[in-house]
C-alpha positions as CSV (number, residue, x, y, z in Angstrom):
1,M,0.0,0.0,0.0
2,N,1.2,3.5,-0.8
3,R,0.8,4.9,2.7
4,Q,1.3,8.5,1.6
5,L,-1.6,8.3,-0.8
6,F,-3.7,6.4,1.8
7,F,-3.2,9.1,4.4
8,Q,-3.8,11.8,1.8
9,E,-7.1,10.2,1.0
10,I,-8.4,9.7,4.5
11,N,-7.2,13.2,5.5
12,R,-9.5,14.6,2.9
13,S,-12.5,12.2,3.3
14,L,-12.6,11.5,7.0
15,F,-10.4,14.1,8.9
16,H,-11.4,17.3,7.0
17,G,-7.7,18.1,6.3
18,K,-6.7,18.0,10.0
19,L,-5.2,14.5,10.3
20,N,-2.5,14.9,13.0
21,N,0.6,12.9,13.9
22,R,-1.1,11.2,16.9
23,Q,-3.9,10.0,14.7
24,R,-1.4,8.8,12.1
25,E,0.5,6.9,14.9
26,G,-2.7,5.2,15.9
27,I,-3.4,4.1,12.4
28,F,0.2,2.8,12.0
29,H,-0.4,0.6,15.0
30,K,-3.5,-0.8,13.4
31,L,-1.8,-1.4,10.0
32,A,1.0,-3.2,11.9
33,S,-1.6,-5.4,13.6
34,F,-3.2,-6.2,10.3
35,D,0.1,-7.4,9.0
36,K,0.9,-9.4,12.2
37,F,-2.5,-11.2,12.0
38,D,-2.2,-11.6,8.2
39,V,-5.4,-9.6,7.5
40,T,-5.3,-9.1,3.7
41,D,-9.0,-8.5,2.9
42,D,-9.3,-4.7,2.2
43,R,-12.9,-4.8,3.5
44,W,-11.8,-6.2,6.9
45,R,-9.1,-3.6,7.2
46,A,-11.5,-0.8,6.3
47,Y,-14.1,-2.0,8.8
48,M,-11.6,-2.3,11.6
49,L,-10.3,1.2,10.9
50,A,-13.9,2.5,10.8
51,T,-14.7,0.8,14.1
52,S,-11.6,2.5,15.7
53,Y,-12.5,5.8,14.1
54,H,-16.0,5.6,15.8
55,E,-15.1,4.1,19.1
56,T,-12.1,6.4,19.8
57,A,-14.0,9.6,18.8
58,R,-11.8,9.9,15.7
59,T,-8.6,10.0,17.7
60,M,-7.5,6.6,16.3
61,M,-5.8,6.0,19.6
62,P,-7.1,3.9,22.4
63,I,-9.2,5.9,24.9
64,E,-11.2,5.3,28.1
65,E,-14.9,5.4,28.0
66,W,-16.4,8.8,28.9
67,G,-18.0,8.4,32.3
68,K,-16.0,5.2,33.0
69,G,-19.1,3.0,32.9
70,R,-21.1,5.2,35.3
71,G,-24.8,4.1,35.2
72,K,-23.9,0.9,33.3
73,S,-24.0,-2.6,34.7
74,Y,-20.3,-3.1,33.8
75,G,-19.5,0.1,35.6
76,R,-19.8,-1.8,38.9
77,K,-18.0,-4.9,40.3
78,V,-20.4,-7.3,38.7
79,K,-19.8,-10.0,36.0
80,L,-22.0,-10.6,33.0
81,S,-23.7,-13.4,35.0
82,G,-24.7,-11.0,37.7
83,Q,-22.2,-12.4,40.1
84,I,-20.4,-9.8,42.2
85,Y,-16.6,-10.0,42.4
86,T,-14.1,-8.4,44.8
87,W,-10.9,-9.3,43.1
88,P,-9.2,-7.7,41.2
89,D,-10.1,-4.3,42.6
90,Q,-10.9,-3.0,39.1
91,I,-13.9,-1.8,37.1
92,Y,-14.1,-3.1,33.5
93,Y,-15.5,-0.1,31.7
94,G,-14.8,0.6,28.0
95,R,-11.1,1.0,27.1
96,G,-9.1,0.8,23.9
97,D,-9.9,1.0,20.2
98,V,-13.1,-1.0,20.7
99,Q,-14.1,0.0,24.2
100,L,-13.6,-3.5,25.7
101,T,-16.1,-3.9,28.6
102,W,-17.0,-6.5,31.3
103,Y,-14.9,-8.7,33.5
104,E,-15.2,-11.8,31.3
105,N,-14.1,-10.0,28.2
106,Y,-11.0,-8.6,29.9
107,Q,-10.3,-12.1,31.3
108,W,-10.8,-13.9,27.9
109,M,-8.8,-11.3,25.9
110,G,-6.0,-11.5,28.5
111,I,-5.8,-15.2,28.0
112,L,-5.7,-14.9,24.2
113,M,-3.1,-12.1,24.3
114,G,-1.1,-13.6,27.1
115,L,-1.5,-10.5,29.1
116,P,-2.8,-9.8,32.7
117,L,-5.7,-7.6,31.6
118,L,-7.8,-8.5,34.6
119,E,-5.2,-7.2,37.0
120,K,-4.1,-4.4,34.7
121,P,-6.9,-3.3,32.5
122,E,-5.0,-0.1,31.6
123,L,-2.8,-2.3,29.3
124,T,-5.7,-2.0,26.8
125,L,-4.7,1.7,26.4
126,D,-1.3,0.8,25.0
127,P,-1.7,1.5,21.2
128,E,0.0,-1.7,20.1
129,I,-1.9,-3.9,22.5
130,S,-5.2,-2.2,21.7
131,A,-4.7,-2.6,18.0
132,Q,-4.1,-6.3,18.5
133,I,-7.2,-6.6,20.7
134,L,-9.2,-4.9,17.9
135,V,-8.0,-7.5,15.3
136,E,-8.2,-10.6,17.5
137,G,-11.6,-9.7,18.7
138,M,-13.0,-9.0,15.3
139,I,-11.6,-12.0,13.3
140,L,-11.8,-15.7,14.0
141,G,-8.1,-15.5,15.2
142,K,-6.6,-17.7,17.9
143,S,-9.9,-18.7,19.5
144,N,-11.6,-19.5,16.1
145,R,-14.6,-17.3,17.1
146,G,-15.4,-13.6,17.2
147,D,-14.2,-12.8,20.7
148,F,-16.4,-9.8,21.4
149,T,-19.9,-11.2,20.5
150,G,-19.3,-14.5,18.9
151,L,-19.5,-12.9,15.4
152,S,-16.5,-12.0,13.2
153,L,-15.6,-10.2,10.0
154,E,-15.7,-13.6,8.3
155,N,-19.4,-13.6,8.8
156,Y,-20.0,-10.3,7.1
157,F,-17.3,-10.0,4.5
158,N,-16.6,-13.1,2.4
159,T,-17.1,-14.4,-1.2
160,H,-20.9,-14.3,-0.8
161,R,-21.5,-11.3,1.5
162,D,-20.4,-7.7,1.8
163,D,-22.3,-6.3,4.7
164,P,-20.7,-3.4,6.6
165,F,-24.0,-2.5,8.1
166,G,-24.5,-5.9,9.7
167,A,-20.9,-6.1,10.7
168,R,-21.6,-3.7,13.6
169,R,-23.0,-6.8,15.4
170,I,-19.4,-7.9,15.9
171,V,-18.9,-5.2,18.5
172,N,-22.2,-3.6,19.6
173,G,-25.5,-4.7,18.1
174,L,-26.6,-2.3,15.4
175,D,-25.7,0.8,17.4
176,R,-24.6,3.5,14.8
177,A,-24.3,0.8,12.1
178,G,-25.2,3.1,9.2
179,T,-22.7,5.7,10.4
180,I,-19.9,3.2,10.8
181,A,-20.7,1.6,7.4
182,G,-20.2,5.1,5.9
183,Y,-16.8,5.4,7.5
184,H,-16.0,1.9,6.2
185,Y,-16.7,2.9,2.6
186,K,-14.4,5.9,2.9
187,F,-11.5,3.9,4.4
188,L,-12.1,1.2,1.8
189,E,-11.9,3.7,-1.0
190,A,-8.6,5.1,0.4
191,I,-7.1,1.6,0.8
192,R,-8.1,0.7,-2.8
193,K,-6.8,3.9,-4.3
194,A,-3.5,3.4,-2.4
195,S,-3.1,-0.3,-3.4
């Protein structure tokens, strides 16, 4: 990929001519993770970039959820099952490129990544780790399943299907699915122009 052309295109179409070095750095981490996980489908790459663009409020760098889970079930010391936990002394609100939430998701992703995410959820804010969580969680990957919701990019982008609207189910139901599909098409156009 001609990265200079790619950045030129997304600067125009998605960043209104204001793409900064920090945003570029975040994108570089994601591009490196695509290579590490051997993600070659342009549609997958575009959709993951679109997801990060949305979930990080266009910063393209891992962030903490605004409000840190206040008012949400995962903003308390409770598991998905409803069971209360006392250890670790952490709250598993949204962090990273995909806003990873819930005790079980931090636990599972920590196992897959070989990282102590339960004890140190702030590791999800490391740009390299966050980019790898983004990819591992959205593809079949090591676990052979979509690790966020059980769905993966393979379900929505394959030889029979091209569904960036439905792909939102990989992360968060259909919340803002149309908006993110729009971002996907802009990233996809830039990737293809730069190939």
